[in-house]
C-alpha positions in Angstrom: 12.7 19.4 1.9 10.1 17.1 0.3 9.8 19.5 -2.7 13.6 19.3 -3.1 13.4 15.6 -3.3 10.7 15.8 -5.9 12.8 18.2 -8.0 15.7 15.7 -7.8 13.4 12.9 -8.9 12.2 14.9 -11.8 15.8 15.1 -13.2 15.7 11.4 -13.7 13.5 11.9 -16.8 15.4 11.3 -20.0 15.3 13.3 -23.2 12.4 11.3 -24.5 10.4 11.7 -21.3 11.0 8.3 -19.9 12.3 7.7 -16.4 15.7 6.3 -15.6 15.6 5.1 -12.0 19.3 4.0 -12.2 20.6 7.5 -12.7 23.1 8.4 -10.0 22.0 11.1 -7.6 18.3 10.5 -8.1 17.1 10.3 -4.5 13.7 9.4 -3.1 10.7 11.8 -3.3 9.4 10.4 0.0 11.1 9.8 3.3 8.5 7.5 4.9 5.8 5.6 3.1 3.1 3.2 4.1 2.3 0.4 1.6 -1.1 -1.2 1.6 -0.9 -4.8 0.2 -4.1 -6.7 -0.2 -4.0 -10.4 0.4 -4.8 -11.0 -3.3 -1.4 -9.5 -4.2 0.4 -12.3 -2.4 -1.4 -15.2 -4.1 -0.1 -14.6 -7.6 -1.9 -16.8 -10.2 -2.6 -19.6 -7.7 -6.1 -18.4 -6.9 -5.7 -19.1 -3.1 -3.1 -18.8 -0.4 0.5 -17.6 -0.6 2.6 -17.9 -3.8 6.2 -18.1 -2.8 7.5 -16.6 -6.0 5.2 -13.6 -5.8 6.1 -12.9 -2.2 9.8 -13.2 -3.1 9.4 -10.7 -5.9 7.6 -8.2 -3.6 10.4 -8.6 -1.0 13.1 -8.0 -3.6 11.5 -4.7 -4.6 11.0 -3.6 -1.1 14.7 -4.4 -0.4 15.6 -2.0 -3.2 13.4 0.7 -1.8 15.0 0.3 1.6 18.4 0.7 -0.1 17.3 4.1 -1.1 16.9 5.0 2.6 13.1 5.2 2.5 11.4 4.1 5.7 8.8 1.5 4.9 5.7 0.4 6.8 3.3 -2.2 5.3 -0.3 -3.0 6.1 -1.2 -6.4 4.7 -4.7 -7.8 4.0 -5.8 -11.4 4.3 -8.3 -11.9 1.4 -6.1 -14.6 -0.2 -6.8 -16.8 2.8 -10.0 -15.7 4.4 -12.5 -12.8 3.8 -14.6 -11.9 6.8 -17.2 -10.0 4.8 -17.7 -13.0 2.5 -18.1 -15.4 5.5 -20.5 -13.0 7.1 -22.7 -13.0 4.0 -22.9 -16.8 4.3 -24.3 -16.7 7.8 -21.2 -16.4 10.1 -21.4 -13.8 12.8 -19.7 -10.7 11.4 -17.4 -10.0 14.4 -16.2 -13.6 14.4 -15.6 -13.6 10.7 -13.6 -10.4 10.9 -11.4 -11.7 13.7 -10.7 -14.8 11.5 -9.7 -12.4 8.7 -7.3 -10.6 11.0 -5.6 -13.9 11.7 -5.2 -14.5 8.0 -3.3 -11.1 7.7 -0.9 -12.3 10.4 0.0 -15.4 8.2 0.7 -13.1 5.3 2.8 -10.8 7.4 5.0 -13.7 8.6 5.5 -14.9 5.1 6.5 -11.4 3.9 8.8 -11.0 6.9 10.5 -14.3 6.1 11.1 -13.3 2.5 12.5 -9.9 3.5 14.8 -11.2 6.1 16.2 -13.7 3.6 17.3 -10.6 1.7 19.0 -9.1 4.7 16.2 -6.6 5.4 15.6 -6.2 9.1 11.9 -6.6 9.6 9.4 -6.4 12.5 5.8 -7.7 12.5 3.5 -5.9 14.8 -0.1 -7.0 15.4 -3.2 -5.2 16.6 -4.2 -8.4 18.5 -1.6 -9.7 21.0 0.2 -12.8 19.9 3.6 -12.6 21.6 4.9 -15.9 20.4 5.1 -14.7 16.8 5.0 -10.9 16.7 5.2 -7.7 18.7 2.1 -5.9 19.8 1.4 -2.7 17.8 2.8 0.2 19.7 3.0 3.5 17.7 6.2 4.8 19.2 7.9 1.5 19.0 6.9 1.2 15.3 8.3 4.7 14.6 11.6 3.7 16.4 11.9 0.6 14.2 11.4 2.8 11.1 14.0 5.3 12.2 16.4 2.4 12.6 15.9 1.3 9.0 13.6 -1.7 9.8 10.6 -2.5 7.7 7.5 -2.7 9.9 4.7 -5.0 8.8 1.4 -4.2 10.5 -1.0 -7.1 10.8 -4.4 -8.0 12.3 -6.0 -4.9 10.9 -6.9 -2.3 13.5 -7.8 -5.1 15.9 -11.5 -4.2 15.6 -14.2 -5.9 13.5 -16.1 -3.9 10.9 -13.0 -2.0 9.9 -11.2 -2.8 6.6 -7.5 -3.1 6.2 -7.8 -0.1 3.8 -9.1 2.0 6.8 -6.3 0.5 8.9 -3.7 1.6 6.3 -5.0 5.2 6.4 -5.0 5.1 10.2 -1.5 3.7 10.5 -0.1 6.0 7.9 -1.3 9.0 9.9 -0.2 7.6 13.2 3.3 6.9 11.9 3.7 10.2 10.0 4.0 8.7 6.5 4.4 11.1 3.6 2.1 9.1 1.4 -0.1 6.0 1.4 0.7 3.6 -1.5 -2.2 1.4 -2.4 -1.1 -1.5 -4.6 -3.8 -3.0 -6.9 -4.2 -5.1 -10.0 -5.1 -2.1 -12.2 -2.8 0.9 -13.0 -4.8 3.5 -11.1 -8.4 4.8 -10.6 -10.8 4.9 -13.5 -14.2 6.5 -14.0 -15.6 2.9 -14.2 -14.3 -0.7 -14.1 -11.9 -0.8 -17.0 -12.4 -4.6 -17.2 -16.1 -4.0 -17.9 -16.3 -0.6 -19.5 -14.1 0.0 -22.6 -14.8 3.7 -22.3 -13.6 4.0 -18.8 -11.0 6.8 -18.4 -8.0 6.8 -16.0 -7.4 9.6 -13.6 -3.8 10.8 -13.4 -4.8 12.9 -10.4 -8.0 12.8 -8.3 -9.3 14.8 -5.4 -10.8 13.2 -2.3 -14.2 14.9 -2.8 -14.6 13.5 -6.3 -13.6 10.0 -5.2 -16.2 10.0 -2.5 -19.0 11.6 -4.6 -18.5 9.2 -7.5 -18.1 6.2 -5.2 -14.9 5.1 -6.9 -14.3 2.0 -4.9 -10.6 1.4 -5.0 -10.5 2.1 -1.3 -13.4 2.2 1.0 -15.1 5.5 1.8 -14.0 5.5 5.5 -10.3 5.3 4.4 -10.8 8.0 1.8 -12.5 10.3 4.3 -9.7 9.7 6.9 -7.1 10.7 4.3 -9.1 13.7 3.1 -9.6 15.1 6.6 -5.9 14.8 7.3 -4.6 15.8 3.9 -2.7 12.4 3.4 -1.8 11.8 -0.3 -2.7 8.4 -1.8 -1.1 6.8 -4.8 -3.1 3.9 -6.3 -0.9 1.9 -8.7 -0.4 -1.5 -10.3 2.0 -3.8 -8.4 4.3 -4.5 -11.4 8.0 -5.1 -11.0 9.8 -1.8 -10.3 6.7 0.3 -9.7 7.2 0.8 -6.0 10.8 2.0 -6.5 9.8 4.3 -9.3 7.0 5.9 -7.3 9.2 6.5 -4.2 11.8 8.1 -6.6 9.0 10.5 -7.8 7.8 9.1 -11.1 4.1 9.8 -11.6 2.6 6.3 -11.9 -1.0 5.3 -11.2 -3.4 7.8 -9.7 -2.4 10.4 -7.2 -5.2 11.4 -4.8 -4.9 14.7 -3.0 -7.1 17.8 -2.3 -6.2 19.3 -5.7 -8.8 19.1 -8.6 -9.1 15.9 -10.6 -7.4 15.4 -14.0 -7.5 12.6 -16.6 -4.5 10.9 -18.2 -3.4 12.3 -21.5 -5.0 10.2 -24.1 -6.6 8.0 -21.5 -9.6 5.9 -22.1 
């Protein structure tokens, strides 16, 4: 069934090879996705905190994805408010710092929920740390039921355990919820051989295999998250969070870098 959706999405390519997401009959390539949003994605150009315009823009795009019938779960980070690792490096006890970081993710989740619901998208926030006044506790079967009913599920407070990143949480939740793919939104347009901001000779991967990502220590996601995806054959798409990109990816357009078990390949004419 998924291959049929991918073929349908491929028909959206126009004669010049571009992609027309507005073509009628172009359905989604994925049925259920998990989107990993770092906290930095929510602060826009402000440098700290939550930028309302940025959150509204993300919510608008997610609303369009839901209109396609795609089930959407989101794991949100908290680095725009508090980073546990950074606080730990300055002397705070690591577990305490990580718990504070988890609380920051809940603030982001509530902001995203508010923006989505103002667009008529039914949304549930579930947290790995119980806080009944503002969110449901994370219960796998309840989260799946919400997804089946067309609700966006925002998963906050990480895994509920210190020492685990929200990237690892995203991989874990994607597997628990039966997502077809893990979408990792970043500030760059994929995975490169080196930091493209520092190395002008860095080359972008169109496609990357798990083993190469681990061996070359390509730190777009942490090694635990990569290993979890590798062991369970969960595809990852690392992409730039520009307007329209989430919708185009779920429709089947090859954006960013796809990470699977297949051998790696570079972008045509890439750096």
